[in-house]
N, C-alpha and C positions, 0 to 999 in steps of 0.2 A: 504494500500500500504506500503510495507516494503523494505527499502534499494534500492529504485529505482535509477538506473544509466542510463543516456542517453547521448551518445556522438555524436557530429557531427564533420565534418572536422575542425580541429584546435580549437575546443571549447567543453568543457564538460558542457552541459546544466543543467543536474541534477546529483548531487553527493551524493548518499546515502540518498535519501529522504524518510522519513516516514510520511504518511498522513492518517488520519482516519476521517470518517464521520459517524455519528450516524443516525439511523432511525428517521424520523420526525423532522429534524432540518435544518435550513438554515446556511450553513457554508461558511464564507468568506475566500477567498484566496487572500492575499495581497502581494505586492512587486513592486519594480521598474520595468520599461521596461527592458526586457531581463533577469529578475530574474529567469525565468523558469516556471512561472505559467501556461501559455498556453501549454507548452511542457508537463508538468506533466498531465494535463487533456487530452491531445491528446494520451498519453500513456494509460490512463484509458479508453478512448473511442476507442482504438484499431487502431488509425491512425499511431502511432509509436510503434515499439517493443522495450522494454527496453533492455539495454545491461546487466543489472543485476537487481535482485530484484523479489519480489513476489506481487501478487494481490489477495485479498480475497474479495468475495462478499457474504454477509450473512454467514460468517464463513467458506465458502468453497473456497479452492484455485482454481483459474481459470486462463486460458491462453486466453488473448483477442488479436486476431491477425487481427481483422478488425472491422469497425463500425457495420457491420451486426451482428457479434458475440456479440458486446457490447449491441446492441438493443435487441438481444435475451435474454441477461442477465438483461434487464431492465434499461440500461444506455443510456441516450440520451444527445445530446450536441447541443447548439446554438453557432455558431462560431462568432468571431469578424469579420472575413472576410467571406462573405457569400458564400455559395455553392449552387448557383442557376444557371439555364440555361436561359440566357438573352432572347432568342428568343421565349421561351415558356411563357404561361400565368401563373398567380399566381396559379390557380386551377391545371393546368397541372404540375407545379412544385411539388405541394403537392401530386398529384397522383403518380408522378415519385418517390417520396420518399417512397411510400408504395409498393415497389417491392415485389412481392410474396403474397400480400394481395389483394384479389378481392372484391372491394366494388363499387357499381354503382356510376357514376359521380354525379348524383343528390343527392345521400345519402351523399357523401363527401361534396358537396356544402352546404347541409343543416347543417351538423355537423360543418363545418368551420364557417358558419355564426353564429352558436350558440356560438362557441368559441370567435368569433370577438366581439359579444355583451357582453359576459361574462367578457372578459379581456380588453375591450375598445380598440381593435386593428382594427380600421376601415381600410378596404382595398377593392379595386375593384378586385374581383376574375377573371375577364376577361381581365384585363390589362396585357400587357407583361412586363416582369421583367425590360427590358431596358428602359421602359417608367417611371419607378418608381424612386422616390428619395431614398437616402440611408436609411432614416428613415423608409420609406415604405417597402423597401427590408428587413430590420431587422424584421419588423412585420411579414413578410412572413415566415422567418426562425423560429420565435417563434411559430407561428401557426403550422408550419410543424412538429415541435418537440412535441408540446402539443398534436397533433393528435395521437401520439403513447403512449401507456400505459406504461410509464417508471416509475421505482422506484427511480432512481437517475437522476436528471436533472442538467446538467452542463450549466451554462449561462456565456458566456465570454463577459464582458462589456455590459450587456443587456440594460442599461439605458443611454448609451453614446449619443444616438441621440433622446432620448425621452424628452418630456416636463415634468415639475414637476407633472402635473396632470396625464399624461400617466404613469409616474413612480409610482405614488401612486396607480393607478389601477392595475399595474403589481404586486406591493407589496401585494395588497389584495389577488390577485390570488395565489401568492406564499404561503401566510399564509394559505389559504384554502388547498393547496396541502400538506403542512407539517402536517396539522391537520388530513389529511386522511392517514398519514403514509409515504408519500414520503419524500425524502431527496433532498435538493437543494444545489449545490455548486456554489457560486457566485464569479466569478473573477471580481474585480472592483478596480478602483482607487479612488472611491468616499468614503472617510473614514466616512463621516457622515452617509451614507447609511449603511455601515457595522456595525457601532455602534448602529444604530437605529433598523435595522430589522434582523440582524444575531444573531444566538444563540452562535456561536463559531467563532473564527478567527485564521487562521494560516498565518504566515508571512514567505516568501521566500526572500533570498538575495543571488544573485550570485550562484544559483543552490543548496543552502543549506537551511534547515529549521532553522530560527532564533528563532521562538516561535510558539508553537502549542496549539490548543484548548483553546485559551484565551476566557474567558467569557466576554460578552460585558460590564458588569458592573465592570470588573477588570482592564480596561485600558481607558485612555483618548485619544483624537485625537493626542495630542502631543506625548504621549507614542508610538502610532502606527507609527507616522512619524519618530521618533528617531530610532525605530527598523527597519523600512523599508530602511531609507536613511543612517543611521549611522552618521548623523550630524544635526545641527540646521539650519533651513531655516530662513534667515534674512529678505528677501523682502516680504512685504505684499502689494498687489495692493490696491491703494487708488484712489478714484474718483478725477480726476484732475480739476483744475480751468477751467471755460468755455472758449473755444477758440473764439477769435474775429478776426481771420486772414481773408485773402482774399479767395474768392471762388476758389477752385482748380478743383473740379468736379461738373458739373451741368447736372442733368438728367431731361429732360423735356418731360412729357407726353408720355413715351415710352410704346409700346405694343409689347409683345413677345409671341410666340407660344411654346407649349411643343412639345414633340416628336410625339404626336398623332394629331397635328394640332389644338389643342384647345388653347384658349387664357389663358396663365399662368400668365402673367404680364399685368395688366390692367391700363393704363393711369397713370403710376407711375412717380412722380416728387419729386426731393429732391436735396439739395446741400450739398457738403462736403467741409469744410473749411480747410485752412492751419493749421497744428498743432492740428487737431481735430480727436477724435475717435467717429465715428458715429455708434452706435449699431443698428442692425436689428434683432428683436426678432420675433419668430413665430414658430408654429408647423410645422414639416417637411411636405413637399408636398404642401405648400401654395404659391409657386412661387419663393422661395428664390434661388433655383438652377438655374432656367432659368434667373433670374435677374443677378446673378453673371456671368453666362456664356455669357450673352449679353454684359455686361460691360467689359469683358476680351477678346472679339473677338471670342468666341467659339460658339456663337449662333446669328442668324440674328435678328435685330431689325426691326419689320414690320412698325412701326410708331413712330414718336417722334425723339428726338435727344439727343446725349451725347456730352458734351464739356469738354475738359481739358484746363484750363487756357484760356478759350474763343475760343479755336480752335475746330472745329467740328470733332469728331472722330467716328461718328456714323458708325457702321459696319466696322471699321478699322480692319485689320487682326491682329492676335496675335503678329506677329513680330513688327508691328507698335506700338502696345500698350507697348510691352517690351521696345522698343527704347525710348518711352516717359516716362519711369520710373515707369510703372505699374507692380507690383508684385502680384502674385496670389497663395494663398493656397487653393487648390480645396476641395470641399466636398468629392469627391470620390478619395482618394489618389492613389488607385491602377490603376484606369482607366486614370486619367489625371495627376497624380503627379510624377510617376516614370516609368522607364522601368525595369521590374523585372530581366531580363536576363543580363542587363548591370551592371557594377561594381558600388560601392559606389562613387568612384571618377568621373566616367562618368556621373552619375546622378547629382552629386553635381555641375558640371560645365555646365550642359545641356543648360542653358540660357546665359552663360557668355563666352563661348569659343571663339566667334568671336571677342569680344572686349578685354577681359582681359588676355586670355591665348594663343592667337594665335601669331605665328611668321611667317607671310605670310601664306603659305599653311600648316605649321606644328604647332602642339600643343607644348607648353612649358611644358613637362611632369613633370619637377622638380617643377615648379610653381604650377601645378595642384595638385601634391602630397602634397606640403607644405600647400596650402590653404585647402585641404580636411582634413588633419590631424589637422589643427587649428580648423576647424568647428566641427570635431568629439570631440575634447577636450572641446571646449566651450559649446557644447550642450549635452555632455556626451552621445554620440551615441555609443551603444554597438555593435561592429563589430570586427571580427577577424583581418581584414586589410582593407585598402582602395581599394583593388582589389576584395574583396568579392562581389559576385552578390547580388543585393539588395533583391532578393527573399529569401535569407537565413536569413534576419533580421526579428525580431519580428515586429508586427504591430505598436507598439509604437515607435520603433526606425526608421521605415520607415517614420512615421509622423515627427519625430525629424529632419530627413534628409531634408524633404521638407521645413519645417519651417526654418532650417538653411540656405538652399540655397536661399530662397526668401528674408529672412531678410538680408542676406549678400550683397544683391544688393543695399542696402541703397536706397530703392525706394522713389519716390515722393508720390506715392499712393500705399497702400497695401490693396488689397481686400482679406479678409481672411474668409473662411467658416469653422466654427468649428475648429479653429487652434489647440486647445488642446485636441481634441477628441482622447481618447485612451492613453493619456499621464499620467504618474504617477505624484504624487504631486510635486516632485522636478522639473521635467521637465516643468510642468504647471507653477510653480512658476517662473522658468527662462524665459519662453516665455512671461509671463505677464510683467516681468521686461524689456525685450527687446522691447515689444510693447510700454511700458511706455517711454522708452528711445527714441524710434523712434518718438513718438509724441512730446516729449520735444525738439527734434532736428528739428522739423518743418514738418515731414512727416504727411500725412493724411491717416487715416485708416478707411476703411469700414469693420466693424466687424459683420459678420453674424454668429450668434451662437444660439444654442438651450439650452445653459447653462446660465440661468438667473443670477446666481451669477457672472459669468464672465462679462456679459453685464453690470450689475449694478456697478461692481467694476471699470470698465475701461472706460465706455462711458461718453462723454460730453452730448450727446443727444441720445435718443432711439426712433427708429421707430418700430411700430408693423405692421407686414405684415400678412394679412389674406385674403384668397381667391383671391390672386393676386394683392391686393391693399394695400397701406399704410393707415391703418385705424386710427392710433393715433400716436401722437408724445409726448414723455415725456422728461423732463429734467433729467439729470443724478441725481441719488439719489432718484428716484421715488420708490414706494414700489413694491415688487415682486408680491404681490397679485393684485394690480391694473393692472400691465402689463399682468399677467396671465389671468385676466378677459378679457382684450382687445384681447388676443390671441385666446380665445375660444368663445367669444360672438360676435354677429354681431354688429359692431359699425358703426355709420354714421358720426361721427365727423371727418373732414379731418385733415391732418397734418397741423401744423402751417406754415405760409409762412417763 
C-alpha cells in the first residue's frame, strides 16, 4: 500500500500511509484508538475506497472496490465489530458468507467442525447468533474467514475476548498458516502478543506511519509505547490492600436462564464489599453475560435474591438500579452501550439527563456540552465534535465513551464487563487508574473480565465462573496458571463463605 489517503467529514483518517506485508509473516499493526489502523485495513479489504494512493498484491497493482473483490484476490478480514445476522444460526451465517460457492450443508458442517477442533474454537453450529456471547460470536467470525482460502488474513483484535489458553491455540494456528505461505496482519493493543508472535511491527499515530517493519527483537515494550503514545505512562495498576468494608451487594443462590431457556447461572452466591474490587474470571459463554444482565435489571432472575445494602432489588428495573447508584459497562457495547445514530453528547448524558442536566422539561445544553467536552478530554476520546454521531467513532473510542459516562456517575456499585476491551495501552492505563481511584473512594466494583492480567492487577478477590457456577475463589495475587486451570477444568470446591 503506497500513499494511502482516506478522509471522512471533518477528519483525515489516513494521511499518506505506506504499508507492506511480506509473504509468510505475521505483521502487527499498532496504534492508539483512532490512529487509523482499522480504517487502513478496511481500505485493503475493499470496505473503503481510498481518496489517494495505490495497492499492490503480489507485485500487481489492483483496485479493490468491495470485500468480494478482496476475497477474490485472497484477502480476508475478521472485524472487531462482527458482521453476523442475529436471527440466523452459526452454520447459516457461515453458508451466507460463501455466496456464489455451492457446497452441501453437511460438507460445510463437517469442515467447520474440523476447523473448530483444529483451532480450539468450540461452538454450537445450530445456535442462533443472538443467543451467543461476544466471545462466541468472535469465534464464528474467525471460523467464517478461515473457511475461505485466503492468502492474506487480517485479524482486528482477535484475542480481545479470548482466554490465554484460547489465544495460545489461535497463535499455533497462525504459525501453521504462515509456514504454509500465508500472511497475517494482526491489529492489536496487546504489545506482549506483538513482540512474542509477530515477525514485523508497524506503528500508526494520528493517521501517519511513525515506524514501519520493526523486527520484534529490535524494540522493547517501552519503545513501542513511546512510539504509539508519544509520552511516558506513569500509572501502573497494583493489587490493593484487602477490603474489610460492609457488604454492599449480596447475591444469594440466584438462577438465571439464557436466551434459549437453558439455565446459564446456577445457584450463584457471593458478596461485594464496600471499597472492594471483586474479579470474575472465566471463559466466554460460561454464564458471565447472563449474570451481569441479571444484576443490572436486563434479565429476569428465576430464583434467589439480590440485595443492595440489605434492600431486596431482585428483578428491579434498570431505572431503579441506576437510581440506587449502579453503573454498568456492558459486554456488548454496540447492543447495550450506545445509540449509534445519536451524537456523542446525547450518548454521554443518556443516564444523567433527568437529574443532572434537566431544567424542568428542557435540557441545559450548555451544561451538556461542557460536561461532554470535559469527559472527551479526560478520557482522550477521538471525535471531530460533541455533535458527531457515535457510529462514526472507532470501536475503541466508543468503549472510551461508555466507560467515561459510567464512571462519571460516581457510582456506589460499578458492574463492568471487559471494560478495557479494544482499548489501547494508554486508555487501558487510564481506566485502571480511574477504577483504582473509585475503589479508594469507597465504590464497589464487580469486574468481569477475560483479561487475567487485568483481574490479577486490580482485584481484592477473584471468583472463577465455569458452566454457570462459581467454582473457586482466590485471593488477589493468586497465580494466573492456577486461575487458568480453574477456568478450564471441572472443579468441585465451592467458593469460600
